[in-house]
Each structure stands twice: as structure tokens, then as C-alpha cells.
N, CA, C and O atoms as CSV, one atom per row, in Angstrom:
chain,resi,resn,atom,element,x,y,z
A,1,LYS,N,N,0.842,-1.182,0.000
A,1,LYS,CA,C,0.000,0.000,0.000
A,1,LYS,C,C,0.885,1.241,0.000
A,1,LYS,O,O,1.911,1.295,0.677
A,2,SER,N,N,0.473,2.212,-0.756
A,2,SER,CA,C,1.229,3.470,-0.757
A,2,SER,C,C,0.696,4.377,0.341
A,2,SER,O,O,-0.502,4.420,0.621
A,3,LYS,N,N,1.616,5.091,0.946
A,3,LYS,CA,C,1.212,6.024,1.992
A,3,LYS,C,C,0.725,7.303,1.346
A,3,LYS,O,O,1.346,7.827,0.421
A,4,LYS,N,N,-0.370,7.787,1.833
A,4,LYS,CA,C,-0.957,9.005,1.305
A,4,LYS,C,C,-0.415,10.185,2.115
A,4,LYS,O,O,-0.557,10.216,3.337
A,5,ALA,N,N,0.193,11.136,1.449
A,5,ALA,CA,C,0.748,12.305,2.136
A,5,ALA,C,C,-0.379,13.244,2.549
A,5,ALA,O,O,-1.352,13.427,1.818
A,6,LEU,N,N,-0.232,13.836,3.732
A,6,LEU,CA,C,-1.206,14.821,4.184
A,6,LEU,C,C,-1.031,16.097,3.383
A,6,LEU,O,O,0.085,16.473,3.026
A,7,ASN,N,N,-2.122,16.745,3.111
A,7,ASN,CA,C,-2.005,18.006,2.385
A,7,ASN,C,C,-1.425,19.064,3.326
A,7,ASN,O,O,-1.508,18.911,4.544
A,8,PRO,N,N,-0.843,20.129,2.783
A,8,PRO,CA,C,-0.198,21.158,3.615
A,8,PRO,C,C,-1.135,21.791,4.637
A,8,PRO,O,O,-0.710,22.116,5.745
A,9,ASP,N,N,-2.405,21.970,4.279
A,9,ASP,CA,C,-3.361,22.555,5.217
A,9,ASP,C,C,-3.562,21.649,6.435
A,9,ASP,O,O,-3.673,22.127,7.565
A,10,MET,N,N,-3.607,20.349,6.192
A,10,MET,CA,C,-3.784,19.402,7.293
A,10,MET,C,C,-2.550,19.413,8.190
A,10,MET,O,O,-2.677,19.346,9.412
A,11,ASN,N,N,-1.362,19.498,7.600
A,11,ASN,CA,C,-0.138,19.568,8.402
A,11,ASN,C,C,-0.158,20.798,9.296
A,11,ASN,O,O,0.210,20.720,10.468
A,12,LEU,N,N,-0.581,21.922,8.758
A,12,LEU,CA,C,-0.640,23.155,9.530
A,12,LEU,C,C,-1.659,23.027,10.658
A,12,LEU,O,O,-1.392,23.447,11.784
A,13,GLN,N,N,-2.814,22.455,10.369
A,13,GLN,CA,C,-3.839,22.274,11.397
A,13,GLN,C,C,-3.347,21.362,12.510
A,13,GLN,O,O,-3.591,21.636,13.685
A,14,LEU,N,N,-2.660,20.285,12.156
A,14,LEU,CA,C,-2.130,19.370,13.171
A,14,LEU,C,C,-1.063,20.058,14.024
A,14,LEU,O,O,-1.013,19.860,15.238
A,15,ALA,N,N,-0.215,20.863,13.390
A,15,ALA,CA,C,0.827,21.576,14.131
A,15,ALA,C,C,0.208,22.580,15.095
A,15,ALA,O,O,0.645,22.691,16.241
A,16,LEU,N,N,-0.805,23.310,14.639
A,16,LEU,CA,C,-1.471,24.281,15.506
A,16,LEU,C,C,-2.183,23.583,16.663
A,16,LEU,O,O,-2.164,24.074,17.792
A,17,PHE,N,N,-2.805,22.449,16.386
A,17,PHE,CA,C,-3.483,21.700,17.443
A,17,PHE,C,C,-2.479,21.202,18.486
A,17,PHE,O,O,-2.735,21.294,19.687
A,18,ALA,N,N,-1.347,20.679,18.033
A,18,ALA,CA,C,-0.316,20.194,18.952
A,18,ALA,C,C,0.204,21.328,19.823
A,18,ALA,O,O,0.446,21.146,21.016
A,19,ARG,N,N,0.373,22.490,19.223
A,19,ARG,CA,C,0.837,23.648,19.985
A,19,ARG,C,C,-0.199,24.061,21.028
A,19,ARG,O,O,0.155,24.378,22.163
A,20,PHE,N,N,-1.470,24.059,20.648
A,20,PHE,CA,C,-2.545,24.397,21.576
A,20,PHE,C,C,-2.554,23.435,22.759
A,20,PHE,O,O,-2.676,23.870,23.904
A,21,VAL,N,N,-2.427,22.145,22.501
A,21,VAL,CA,C,-2.435,21.138,23.564
A,21,VAL,C,C,-1.255,21.364,24.499
A,21,VAL,O,O,-1.405,21.269,25.718
A,22,LYS,N,N,-0.086,21.662,23.944
A,22,LYS,CA,C,1.101,21.914,24.767
A,22,LYS,C,C,0.889,23.128,25.664
A,22,LYS,O,O,1.208,23.085,26.852
A,23,ILE,N,N,0.354,24.208,25.102
A,23,ILE,CA,C,0.097,25.427,25.876
A,23,ILE,C,C,-0.939,25.146,26.957
A,23,ILE,O,O,-0.807,25.634,28.080
A,24,PHE,N,N,-1.968,24.366,26.633
A,24,PHE,CA,C,-3.004,24.034,27.604
A,24,PHE,C,C,-2.415,23.311,28.811
A,24,PHE,O,O,-2.720,23.658,29.952
A,25,PHE,N,N,-1.572,22.306,28.566
A,25,PHE,CA,C,-0.979,21.563,29.673
A,25,PHE,C,C,0.020,22.397,30.463
A,25,PHE,O,O,0.113,22.262,31.683
A,26,MET,N,N,0.769,23.262,29.775
A,26,MET,CA,C,1.698,24.146,30.478
A,26,MET,C,C,0.918,25.096,31.382
A,26,MET,O,O,1.342,25.363,32.507
A,27,GLN,N,N,-0.211,25.608,30.908
A,27,GLN,CA,C,-1.042,26.518,31.696
A,27,GLN,C,C,-1.556,25.819,32.949
A,27,GLN,O,O,-1.559,26.406,34.031
A,28,ASN,N,N,-1.991,24.568,32.807
A,28,ASN,CA,C,-2.485,23.822,33.961
A,28,ASN,C,C,-1.386,23.571,34.980
A,28,ASN,O,O,-1.639,23.606,36.184
A,29,GLN,N,N,-0.168,23.318,34.512
A,29,GLN,CA,C,0.949,23.121,35.432
A,29,GLN,C,C,1.264,24.414,36.168
A,29,GLN,O,O,1.544,24.394,37.367
A,30,LEU,N,N,1.221,25.543,35.455
A,30,LEU,CA,C,1.488,26.826,36.094
A,30,LEU,C,C,0.419,27.152,37.124
A,30,LEU,O,O,0.726,27.641,38.211
A,31,GLU,N,N,-0.839,26.881,36.782
A,31,GLU,CA,C,-1.927,27.161,37.717
A,31,GLU,C,C,-1.738,26.383,39.010
A,31,GLU,O,O,-1.937,26.928,40.095
A,32,SER,N,N,-1.357,25.117,38.906
A,32,SER,CA,C,-1.171,24.335,40.120
A,32,SER,C,C,0.052,24.810,40.889
A,32,SER,O,O,0.089,24.684,42.113
A,33,ALA,N,N,1.054,25.355,40.203
A,33,ALA,CA,C,2.259,25.843,40.880
A,33,ALA,C,C,1.990,27.148,41.634
A,33,ALA,O,O,2.603,27.391,42.673
A,34,PHE,N,N,1.085,27.991,41.130
A,34,PHE,CA,C,0.826,29.293,41.744
A,34,PHE,C,C,-0.426,29.320,42.613
A,34,PHE,O,O,-0.562,30.203,43.461
A,35,SER,N,N,-1.324,28.392,42.425
A,35,SER,CA,C,-2.595,28.407,43.134
A,35,SER,C,C,-2.396,28.346,44.644
A,35,SER,O,O,-1.761,27.429,45.164
A,36,GLY,N,N,-2.951,29.342,45.339
A,36,GLY,CA,C,-2.883,29.378,46.792
A,36,GLY,C,C,-1.574,29.897,47.366
A,36,GLY,O,O,-1.442,29.991,48.586
A,37,ARG,N,N,-0.620,30.231,46.541
A,37,ARG,CA,C,0.672,30.729,47.020
A,37,ARG,C,C,0.561,32.186,47.419
A,37,ARG,O,O,-0.192,32.945,46.809
A,38,LYS,N,N,1.299,32.577,48.432
A,38,LYS,CA,C,1.380,33.976,48.849
A,38,LYS,C,C,2.717,34.516,48.375
A,38,LYS,O,O,3.769,33.999,48.750
A,39,ILE,N,N,2.679,35.553,47.551
A,39,ILE,CA,C,3.881,36.097,46.929
A,39,ILE,C,C,3.969,37.587,47.226
A,39,ILE,O,O,2.969,38.302,47.160
A,40,VAL,N,N,5.168,38.049,47.552
A,40,VAL,CA,C,5.419,39.471,47.757
A,40,VAL,C,C,6.340,39.933,46.633
A,40,VAL,O,O,7.395,39.344,46.395
A,41,VAL,N,N,5.927,40.998,45.945
A,41,VAL,CA,C,6.723,41.560,44.857
A,41,VAL,C,C,7.199,42.943,45.292
A,41,VAL,O,O,6.393,43.803,45.647
A,42,GLY,N,N,8.509,43.148,45.262
A,42,GLY,CA,C,9.086,44.449,45.573
A,42,GLY,C,C,9.331,45.217,44.288
A,42,GLY,O,O,9.952,44.698,43.360
A,43,VAL,N,N,8.846,46.457,44.228
A,43,VAL,CA,C,8.980,47.269,43.014
A,43,VAL,C,C,9.762,48.525,43.352
A,43,VAL,O,O,9.389,49.278,44.251
A,44,CYS,N,N,10.859,48.746,42.617
A,44,CYS,CA,C,11.640,49.968,42.810
A,44,CYS,C,C,11.502,50.835,41.560
A,44,CYS,O,O,10.802,50.461,40.619
A,45,SER,N,N,12.150,51.962,41.548
A,45,SER,CA,C,11.957,52.898,40.438
A,45,SER,C,C,12.884,52.570,39.269
A,45,SER,O,O,14.086,52.827,39.315
A,46,SER,N,N,12.312,52.013,38.253
A,46,SER,CA,C,12.995,51.779,36.983
A,46,SER,C,C,11.911,51.551,35.941
A,46,SER,O,O,10.724,51.487,36.260
A,47,ILE,N,N,12.329,51.433,34.723
A,47,ILE,CA,C,11.358,51.201,33.659
A,47,ILE,C,C,10.662,49.847,33.848
A,47,ILE,O,O,9.582,49.622,33.301
A,48,ALA,N,N,11.277,48.951,34.617
A,48,ALA,CA,C,10.696,47.637,34.869
A,48,ALA,C,C,9.431,47.704,35.710
A,48,ALA,O,O,8.729,46.702,35.842
A,49,VAL,N,N,9.126,48.869,36.283
A,49,VAL,CA,C,7.912,49.003,37.078
A,49,VAL,C,C,6.682,48.664,36.232
A,49,VAL,O,O,5.697,48.143,36.754
A,50,TYR,N,N,6.735,48.953,34.946
A,50,TYR,CA,C,5.601,48.653,34.070
A,50,TYR,C,C,5.493,47.151,33.813
A,50,TYR,O,O,4.387,46.615,33.749
A,51,LYS,N,N,6.614,46.476,33.666
A,51,LYS,CA,C,6.604,45.026,33.482
A,51,LYS,C,C,6.150,44.312,34.754
A,51,LYS,O,O,5.533,43.249,34.689
A,52,SER,N,N,6.454,44.897,35.897
A,52,SER,CA,C,6.047,44.259,37.152
A,52,SER,C,C,4.527,44.198,37.260
A,52,SER,O,O,3.987,43.264,37.852
A,53,ALA,N,N,3.836,45.181,36.696
A,53,ALA,CA,C,2.368,45.146,36.705
A,53,ALA,C,C,1.863,43.964,35.877
A,53,ALA,O,O,0.907,43.295,36.272
A,54,GLU,N,N,2.491,43.706,34.746
A,54,GLU,CA,C,2.114,42.558,33.926
A,54,GLU,C,C,2.388,41.256,34.677
A,54,GLU,O,O,1.582,40.326,34.635
A,55,LEU,N,N,3.525,41.198,35.359
A,55,LEU,CA,C,3.900,40.009,36.114
A,55,LEU,C,C,2.900,39.737,37.237
A,55,LEU,O,O,2.465,38.601,37.426
A,56,VAL,N,N,2.543,40.772,37.972
A,56,VAL,CA,C,1.583,40.619,39.071
A,56,VAL,C,C,0.230,40.170,38.519
A,56,VAL,O,O,-0.414,39.291,39.092
A,57,SER,N,N,-0.192,40.758,37.430
A,57,SER,CA,C,-1.465,40.385,36.820
A,57,SER,C,C,-1.471,38.906,36.429
A,57,SER,O,O,-2.448,38.199,36.675
A,58,ALA,N,N,-0.387,38.447,35.827
A,58,ALA,CA,C,-0.305,37.048,35.398
A,58,ALA,C,C,-0.343,36.106,36.594
A,58,ALA,O,O,-1.013,35.074,36.546
A,59,MET,N,N,0.366,36.447,37.666
A,59,MET,CA,C,0.380,35.577,38.842
A,59,MET,C,C,-0.992,35.533,39.518
A,59,MET,O,O,-1.406,34.484,40.012
A,60,VAL,N,N,-1.692,36.658,39.541
A,60,VAL,CA,C,-3.044,36.687,40.118
A,60,VAL,C,C,-3.987,35.814,39.288
A,60,VAL,O,O,-4.808,35.082,39.841
A,61,LYS,N,N,-3.869,35.892,37.971
A,61,LYS,CA,C,-4.712,35.060,37.102
A,61,LYS,C,C,-4.454,33.580,37.308
A,61,LYS,O,O,-5.344,32.755,37.102
A,62,LEU,N,N,-3.228,33.239,37.717
A,62,LEU,CA,C,-2.881,31.843,37.960
A,62,LEU,C,C,-3.242,31.381,39.376
A,62,LEU,O,O,-2.977,30.237,39.746
A,63,GLY,N,N,-3.850,32.277,40.166
A,63,GLY,CA,C,-4.352,31.884,41.468
A,63,GLY,C,C,-3.504,32.268,42.655
A,63,GLY,O,O,-3.803,31.861,43.778
A,64,ALA,N,N,-2.449,33.044,42.444
A,64,ALA,CA,C,-1.582,33.445,43.554
A,64,ALA,C,C,-2.182,34.635,44.300
A,64,ALA,O,O,-2.907,35.445,43.723
A,65,ASP,N,N,-1.871,34.724,45.577
A,65,ASP,CA,C,-2.242,35.868,46.408
A,65,ASP,C,C,-1.011,36.767,46.446
A,65,ASP,O,O,-0.054,36.477,47.163
A,66,VAL,N,N,-1.029,37.857,45.679
A,66,VAL,CA,C,0.155,38.697,45.486
A,66,VAL,C,C,0.014,40.006,46.249
A,66,VAL,O,O,-0.999,40.698,46.151
A,67,SER,N,N,1.058,40.328,47.012
A,67,SER,CA,C,1.156,41.618,47.692
A,67,SER,C,C,2.310,42.387,47.054
A,67,SER,O,O,3.340,41.807,46.710
A,68,VAL,N,N,2.127,43.703,46.898
A,68,VAL,CA,C,3.150,44.528,46.256
A,68,VAL,C,C,3.664,45.561,47.242
A,68,VAL,O,O,2.887,46.227,47.925
A,69,VAL,N,N,4.983,45.687,47.308
A,69,VAL,CA,C,5.644,46.695,48.121
A,69,VAL,C,C,6.399,47.608,47.152
A,69,VAL,O,O,7.189,47.141,46.332
A,70,MET,N,N,6.142,48.929,47.260
A,70,MET,CA,C,6.761,49.874,46.330
A,70,MET,C,C,7.607,50.903,47.072
A,70,MET,O,O,7.275,51.311,48.185
A,71,THR,N,N,8.695,51.314,46.446
A,71,THR,CA,C,9.459,52.434,46.986
A,71,THR,C,C,8.736,53.729,46.634
A,71,THR,O,O,7.837,53.733,45.793
A,72,GLU,N,N,9.126,54.824,47.275
A,72,GLU,CA,C,8.496,56.117,46.977
A,72,GLU,C,C,8.709,56.497,45.512
A,72,GLU,O,O,7.793,56.994,44.857
A,73,ASN,N,N,9.912,56.264,45.005
A,73,ASN,CA,C,10.199,56.610,43.606
A,73,ASN,C,C,9.386,55.764,42.635
A,73,ASN,O,O,8.964,56.259,41.589
A,74,ALA,N,N,9.165,54.509,42.963
A,74,ALA,CA,C,8.334,53.653,42.111
A,74,ALA,C,C,6.898,54.167,42.079
A,74,ALA,O,O,6.237,54.124,41.041
A,75,ALA,N,N,6.424,54.651,43.220
A,75,ALA,CA,C,5.060,55.183,43.295
A,75,ALA,C,C,4.924,56.457,42.476
A,75,ALA,O,O,3.823,56.805,42.049
A,76,ARG,N,N,6.033,57.156,42.254
A,76,ARG,CA,C,5.980,58.347,41.389
A,76,ARG,C,C,5.879,57.956,39.914
A,76,ARG,O,O,5.254,58.659,39.120
A,77,LEU,N,N,6.494,56.838,39.559
A,77,LEU,CA,C,6.447,56.383,38.164
A,77,LEU,C,C,5.114,55.726,37.814
A,77,LEU,O,O,4.603,55.894,36.707
A,78,MET,N,N,4.559,54.984,38.757
A,78,MET,CA,C,3.301,54.276,38.509
A,78,MET,C,C,2.464,54.327,39.778
A,78,MET,O,O,2.962,54.075,40.875
A,79,SER,N,N,1.227,54.646,39.620
A,79,SER,CA,C,0.324,54.757,40.761
A,79,SER,C,C,0.139,53.410,41.452
A,79,SER,O,O,-0.074,52.402,40.778
A,80,PRO,N,N,0.213,53.371,42.764
A,80,PRO,CA,C,-0.052,52.126,43.494
A,80,PRO,C,C,-1.453,51.572,43.238
A,80,PRO,O,O,-1.691,50.378,43.423
A,81,ARG,N,N,-2.376,52.428,42.814
A,81,ARG,CA,C,-3.740,51.976,42.515
A,81,ARG,C,C,-3.781,50.938,41.413
A,81,ARG,O,O,-4.658,50.076,41.393
A,82,ILE,N,N,-2.836,51.023,40.504
A,82,ILE,CA,C,-2.800,50.031,39.409
A,82,ILE,C,C,-2.631,48.636,39.998
A,82,ILE,O,O,-3.314,47.699,39.585
A,83,PHE,N,N,-1.727,48.497,40.960
A,83,PHE,CA,C,-1.523,47.194,41.586
A,83,PHE,C,C,-2.703,46.797,42.460
A,83,PHE,O,O,-3.010,45.612,42.590
A,84,GLN,N,N,-3.361,47.770,43.055
A,84,GLN,CA,C,-4.522,47.470,43.892
A,84,GLN,C,C,-5.672,46.909,43.065
A,84,GLN,O,O,-6.426,46.062,43.546
A,85,THR,N,N,-5.813,47.368,41.834
A,85,THR,CA,C,-6.909,46.893,40.988
A,85,THR,C,C,-6.640,45.530,40.393
A,85,THR,O,O,-7.560,44.877,39.901
A,86,LEU,N,N,-5.385,45.085,40.428
A,86,LEU,CA,C,-5.074,43.768,39.881
A,86,LEU,C,C,-5.520,42.707,40.856
A,86,LEU,O,O,-5.352,41.516,40.592
């Protein structure tokens, strides 16, 4: 019997599905790693203060209880309210 080659569209669909499954399982592993954890994030004054908001948001979505401590200079760059709303 000759093997029938998959068409390019089917190969792409299979690759996308495999990637989705991998991301799904990685997400579940992360959720179990962060769920119920208490985390303290220290934020100082640098451009990274904006990335720290993204980091805190991601950890909260994964189930962590995150507290943020900011220096006075960090509070001048970004309002502490942003972290409170996360």
C-alpha cells in the first residue's frame, strides 16, 4: 500500500493543534504551581515598574495571592492603585 501524504493545510492544522495542547498543559501546570501561594513583589523605580504590573497580573490570574511593596520613587512612576486593581 502506498502512503498518502497529508495536504499542507492538514499539516498546519495538526501543528497548531499540537501547539494548543502543549500550551493548555503548560497553563495547567502553572496554575497548580501558583494556586494558593502567597507572593510578595518588591517594586523599585525603573522602567521595569511597568513590566512588574504585567507580572503581578499574570500571577493573580494563575491563582496566587500577590502583595506589592513599592518604593516612593516607584510610586511616582506608577500609581499604586494600578496594583490594587489587579
